[in-house]
BAPA-137579 format. One record per residue: residue number from 1; residue in one letter; x, y, z of N, C-alpha, C in turn. Coordinates in Angstrom, 2 decimals, always signed. Example, Ala and Ser with C-alpha at 12.3 -4.5 7.8 and 13.67 -1.06 7.14 Angstrom:
BEGIN
+-----+------+---------+---------+---------+---------+---------+---------+---------+---------+---------+
!  nr ! rest !    n_px !    n_py !    n_pz !   ca_px !   ca_py !   ca_pz !    c_px !    c_py !    c_pz !
+-----+------+---------+---------+---------+---------+---------+---------+---------+---------+---------+
!   1 !    A !  +13.19 !   -5.69 !   +7.80 !  +12.30 !   -4.50 !   +7.80 !  +13.20 !   -3.30 !   +7.80 !
!   2 !    S !  +12.85 !   -2.25 !   +7.08 !  +13.67 !   -1.06 !   +7.14 !  +12.90 !   +0.03 !   +7.87 !
+-----+------+---------+---------+---------+---------+---------+---------+---------+---------+---------+
***
This chain:
BEGIN
+-----+------+---------+---------+---------+---------+---------+---------+---------+---------+---------+
!  nr ! rest !    n_px !    n_py !    n_pz !   ca_px !   ca_py !   ca_pz !    c_px !    c_py !    c_pz !
+-----+------+---------+---------+---------+---------+---------+---------+---------+---------+---------+
!   1 !    X !  +16.01 !   +2.34 !   +7.36 !  +14.66 !   +2.95 !   +7.34 !  +13.60 !   +1.59 !   +8.13 !
!   2 !    X !  +13.47 !   +2.00 !   +9.81 !  +12.97 !   +1.05 !  +10.55 !  +11.42 !   +1.61 !  +10.27 !
!   3 !    X !  +10.83 !   +0.36 !   +9.67 !   +9.06 !   +0.23 !  +10.04 !   +8.68 !   -0.33 !  +11.31 !
!   4 !    X !   +7.85 !   +0.37 !  +12.40 !   +7.00 !   -0.13 !  +12.98 !   +5.64 !   -0.48 !  +12.48 !
!   5 !    X !   +5.54 !   -1.79 !  +13.18 !   +4.05 !   -2.43 !  +13.00 !   +2.57 !   -1.58 !  +13.64 !
!   6 !    X !   +3.07 !   -0.65 !  +14.55 !   +2.42 !   +0.47 !  +14.69 !   +2.39 !   +1.72 !  +13.32 !
!   7 !    X !   +3.13 !   +1.87 !  +12.47 !   +3.35 !   +2.34 !  +11.57 !   +2.38 !   +1.65 !  +10.61 !
!   8 !    X !   +2.72 !   +0.82 !  +10.52 !   +1.69 !   -0.02 !   +9.32 !   +0.06 !   -0.28 !   +9.16 !
!   9 !    X !   -0.16 !   -0.62 !  +10.70 !   -1.27 !   -0.09 !  +11.61 !   -1.93 !   +0.89 !  +11.58 !
!  10 !    X !   -1.45 !   +2.71 !  +12.08 !   -2.01 !   +3.56 !  +11.27 !   -2.27 !   +4.04 !   +9.90 !
!  11 !    X !   -1.16 !   +3.10 !   +9.09 !   -1.74 !   +3.37 !   +7.45 !   -3.15 !   +2.72 !   +7.07 !
!  12 !    X !   -3.12 !   +1.08 !   +7.91 !   -4.33 !   +0.59 !   +7.57 !   -5.32 !   +1.02 !   +7.79 !
!  13 !    X !   -5.18 !   +1.86 !   +8.90 !   -7.18 !   +1.91 !   +9.69 !   -7.17 !   +3.56 !   +8.83 !
!  14 !    X !   -6.48 !   +3.94 !   +7.97 !   -6.80 !   +5.41 !   +7.22 !   -7.38 !   +4.51 !   +5.85 !
!  15 !    X !   -7.22 !   +3.43 !   +5.45 !   -7.69 !   +2.47 !   +4.32 !   -9.13 !   +1.85 !   +4.78 !
!  16 !    X !   -8.79 !   +1.50 !   +6.36 !  -10.07 !   +0.64 !   +6.42 !  -10.28 !   +0.69 !   +7.93 !
!  17 !    X !  -11.28 !   +1.44 !   +8.34 !  -11.56 !   +1.85 !   +9.36 !  -11.96 !   +0.55 !  +10.28 !
!  18 !    X !  -12.17 !   +0.28 !  +11.69 !  -12.95 !   -0.56 !  +12.14 !  -12.29 !   -2.01 !  +12.05 !
!  19 !    X !  -11.10 !   -2.30 !  +12.40 !  -11.00 !   -3.58 !  +11.85 !   -9.98 !   -3.73 !  +12.90 !
!  20 !    X !   -9.29 !   -5.14 !  +13.87 !   -8.61 !   -5.36 !  +14.60 !   -7.44 !   -5.74 !  +13.79 !
!  21 !    X !   -6.34 !   -4.53 !  +13.82 !   -5.27 !   -5.23 !  +12.85 !   -4.11 !   -5.69 !  +13.89 !
!  22 !    X !   -4.34 !   -5.78 !  +14.75 !   -3.42 !   -6.39 !  +15.84 !   -3.47 !   -7.62 !  +15.86 !
!  23 !    X !   -4.55 !   -8.28 !  +16.11 !   -4.65 !   -9.78 !  +16.30 !   -5.19 !  -10.61 !  +14.82 !
!  24 !    X !   -6.12 !   -9.67 !  +14.04 !   -6.80 !  -10.40 !  +12.63 !   -5.24 !  -10.91 !  +11.68 !
!  25 !    X !   -5.41 !  -12.10 !  +11.43 !   -4.51 !  -13.05 !  +10.62 !   -5.11 !  -13.37 !   +9.06 !
!  26 !    X !   -6.72 !  -12.92 !   +9.13 !   -7.37 !  -13.68 !   +7.96 !   -7.86 !  -12.58 !   +7.36 !
!  27 !    X !   -7.30 !  -11.53 !   +7.21 !   -7.80 !  -10.08 !   +6.27 !   -8.23 !  -10.08 !   +4.74 !
!  28 !    X !   -7.59 !  -11.45 !   +3.93 !   -7.71 !  -11.59 !   +3.03 !   -8.88 !  -12.64 !   +2.68 !
!  29 !    X !   -8.28 !  -13.71 !   +3.03 !   -9.19 !  -15.52 !   +3.55 !  -10.87 !  -15.01 !   +3.96 !
!  30 !    X !  -10.83 !  -14.03 !   +4.94 !  -11.95 !  -13.79 !   +5.74 !  -13.08 !  -12.52 !   +5.28 !
!  31 !    X !  -12.45 !  -11.59 !   +3.91 !  -12.69 !  -10.94 !   +2.96 !  -13.13 !   -9.61 !   +3.78 !
!  32 !    X !  -12.21 !   -9.01 !   +4.51 !  -11.85 !   -7.98 !   +5.49 !  -11.47 !   -7.04 !   +4.34 !
!  33 !    X !  -10.72 !   -7.28 !   +3.90 !  -10.21 !   -6.04 !   +2.37 !  -10.29 !   -6.72 !   +1.19 !
!  34 !    X !  -10.61 !   -5.77 !   +0.22 !  -10.78 !   -6.65 !   -1.14 !   -9.89 !   -6.30 !   -1.96 !
!  35 !    X !   -9.74 !   -5.81 !   -2.66 !   -9.01 !   -6.21 !   -3.94 !   -8.84 !   -4.21 !   -4.12 !
!  36 !    X !   -9.71 !   -3.43 !   -3.98 !   -9.83 !   -1.95 !   -3.66 !   -9.10 !   -1.53 !   -2.84 !
!  37 !    X !   -8.94 !   -2.07 !   -1.55 !   -8.38 !   -1.40 !   -0.80 !   -6.65 !   -2.25 !   -0.72 !
!  38 !    X !   -6.57 !   -3.48 !   -1.26 !   -5.19 !   -3.88 !   -1.80 !   -4.65 !   -2.55 !   -2.45 !
!  39 !    X !   -5.49 !   -2.32 !   -3.57 !   -4.51 !   -1.33 !   -4.56 !   -4.54 !   +0.20 !   -3.52 !
!  40 !    X !   -5.38 !   +0.30 !   -2.39 !   -4.61 !   +1.34 !   -1.96 !   -3.29 !   +1.44 !   -1.05 !
!  41 !    X !   -3.37 !   +0.17 !   -0.10 !   -2.50 !   -0.63 !   +0.29 !   -0.91 !   -0.33 !   -0.26 !
!  42 !    X !   -1.26 !   -0.75 !   -1.42 !   +0.30 !   -0.68 !   -2.37 !   +0.32 !   +1.00 !   -2.50 !
!  43 !    X !   -0.44 !   +1.68 !   -2.53 !   -0.43 !   +3.48 !   -3.19 !   +0.01 !   +3.55 !   -1.94 !
!  44 !    X !   -0.40 !   +3.69 !   -0.58 !   -0.23 !   +3.78 !   +0.84 !   +1.02 !   +3.46 !   +1.43 !
!  45 !    X !   +1.91 !   +2.72 !   +0.75 !   +3.21 !   +2.11 !   +1.38 !   +3.96 !   +2.83 !   +0.66 !
!  46 !    X !   +4.14 !   +2.91 !   -0.81 !   +4.99 !   +3.68 !   -1.48 !   +4.58 !   +5.28 !   -0.88 !
!  47 !    X !   +3.31 !   +5.68 !   -0.81 !   +3.73 !   +7.19 !   -0.36 !   +4.01 !   +7.73 !   +1.10 !
!  48 !    X !   +3.65 !   +6.58 !   +1.59 !   +4.18 !   +6.82 !   +3.22 !   +5.83 !   +6.16 !   +4.03 !
!  49 !    X !   +5.88 !   +4.72 !   +2.91 !   +7.46 !   +4.45 !   +3.48 !   +8.12 !   +4.25 !   +1.94 !
!  50 !    X !   +8.26 !   +5.19 !   +1.10 !   +9.04 !   +4.76 !   -0.13 !   +9.31 !   +3.57 !   -0.85 !
!  51 !    X !   +8.47 !   +2.43 !   -0.46 !   +8.54 !   +1.17 !   -1.52 !   +7.75 !   +1.24 !   -2.01 !
!  52 !    X !   +7.86 !   -0.14 !   -2.77 !   +7.37 !   -0.39 !   -4.24 !   +6.68 !   -1.53 !   -3.88 !
!  53 !    X !   +5.67 !   -2.32 !   -3.80 !   +5.42 !   -3.32 !   -4.32 !   +5.39 !   -3.87 !   -5.05 !
!  54 !    X !   +6.03 !   -4.96 !   -5.50 !   +5.89 !   -5.71 !   -7.22 !   +4.84 !   -6.52 !   -7.04 !
!  55 !    X !   +4.30 !   -6.66 !   -8.01 !   +3.25 !   -8.02 !   -8.62 !   +3.34 !   -8.59 !   -7.73 !
!  56 !    X !   +4.61 !   -9.43 !   -8.08 !   +4.76 !  -10.52 !   -7.49 !   +4.49 !  -10.80 !   -6.04 !
!  57 !    X !   +4.73 !  -10.40 !   -5.17 !   +4.91 !  -10.02 !   -3.47 !   +2.72 !   -9.53 !   -3.14 !
!  58 !    X !   +2.08 !   -9.58 !   -4.39 !   +0.66 !   -9.28 !   -3.95 !   +0.54 !  -10.80 !   -3.65 !
!  59 !    X !   +0.30 !  -11.07 !   -2.66 !   -0.38 !  -12.66 !   -2.74 !   -1.20 !  -12.30 !   -1.30 !
!  60 !    X !   -1.99 !  -13.06 !   -1.03 !   -2.80 !  -13.15 !   +0.09 !   -1.90 !  -13.23 !   +1.46 !
!  61 !    X !   -1.06 !  -14.28 !   +1.62 !   +0.02 !  -14.35 !   +2.66 !   +0.37 !  -13.38 !   +2.87 !
!  62 !    X !   +0.47 !  -11.83 !   +2.03 !   +1.12 !  -10.85 !   +2.32 !   +0.64 !   -9.99 !   +3.02 !
!  63 !    X !   -0.82 !  -10.28 !   +2.87 !   -2.12 !   -9.15 !   +3.22 !   -3.18 !   -9.77 !   +4.06 !
!  64 !    X !   -2.86 !  -10.61 !   +4.93 !   -3.58 !  -11.53 !   +5.77 !   -3.43 !  -10.96 !   +6.86 !
!  65 !    X !   -2.25 !  -10.13 !   +7.21 !   -1.98 !   -9.65 !   +8.39 !   -1.22 !   -8.32 !   +8.68 !
!  66 !    X !   -1.71 !   -7.74 !   +9.59 !   -0.51 !   -6.34 !   +9.62 !   +1.37 !   -6.89 !   +9.51 !
!  67 !    X !   +1.10 !   -7.82 !  +10.52 !   +2.48 !   -8.51 !  +10.56 !   +3.12 !   -8.76 !   +9.30 !
!  68 !    X !   +2.32 !   -9.64 !   +8.44 !   +2.87 !  -10.01 !   +7.54 !   +3.25 !   -8.98 !   +6.09 !
!  69 !    X !   +2.41 !   -7.89 !   +6.43 !   +2.66 !   -6.90 !   +5.58 !   +4.01 !   -6.01 !   +6.20 !
!  70 !    X !   +3.92 !   -5.75 !   +7.79 !   +4.64 !   -5.23 !   +7.80 !   +6.15 !   -5.55 !   +7.91 !
!  71 !    X !   +6.68 !   -6.71 !   +7.44 !   +7.32 !   -7.93 !   +7.30 !   +7.76 !   -7.69 !   +6.02 !
!  72 !    X !   +6.87 !   -7.82 !   +4.99 !   +7.02 !   -7.27 !   +3.56 !   +7.22 !   -5.95 !   +3.11 !
!  73 !    X !   +6.91 !   -4.80 !   +3.86 !   +7.12 !   -3.92 !   +3.40 !   +8.98 !   -3.17 !   +3.95 !
!  74 !    X !   +9.42 !   -3.95 !   +5.12 !  +10.27 !   -4.18 !   +5.81 !  +11.64 !   -4.32 !   +5.03 !
!  75 !    X !  +11.27 !   -5.06 !   +4.43 !  +12.16 !   -6.37 !   +3.62 !  +12.33 !   -5.66 !   +2.39 !
!  76 !    X !  +11.36 !   -5.06 !   +1.97 !  +11.29 !   -4.24 !   +0.88 !  +12.29 !   -2.94 !   +0.99 !
!  77 !    X !  +11.96 !   -2.40 !   +1.97 !  +12.58 !   -1.26 !   +2.19 !  +14.05 !   -1.05 !   +2.58 !
!  78 !    X !  +14.12 !   -2.75 !   +3.12 !  +15.64 !   -2.76 !   +3.44 !  +16.99 !   -3.30 !   +1.80 !
!  79 !    X !  +15.72 !   -3.50 !   +0.79 !  +16.16 !   -4.21 !   -0.42 !  +16.80 !   -2.87 !   -1.26 !
!  80 !    X !  +16.13 !   -1.68 !   -0.89 !  +16.59 !   -0.52 !   -1.76 !  +18.07 !   -0.18 !   -1.20 !
+-----+------+---------+---------+---------+---------+---------+---------+---------+---------+---------+
***
């Protein structure tokens, strides 16, 4: 399955609108996204991309940018 950055940004915009996901690289560090948003992202990734994000991968580095999240989701999809 090929997951694009646009796919991930679209998912993120459903969770939190009015964020510049294309350029922001500090979504967690600057508290743009909170723990409830992270839970929503984990759930949405499962629903939309059929990937389960394990607890060990729920770290700020994987959620600080749409690009990092896209890489994580793609890696997990490739592992299945």
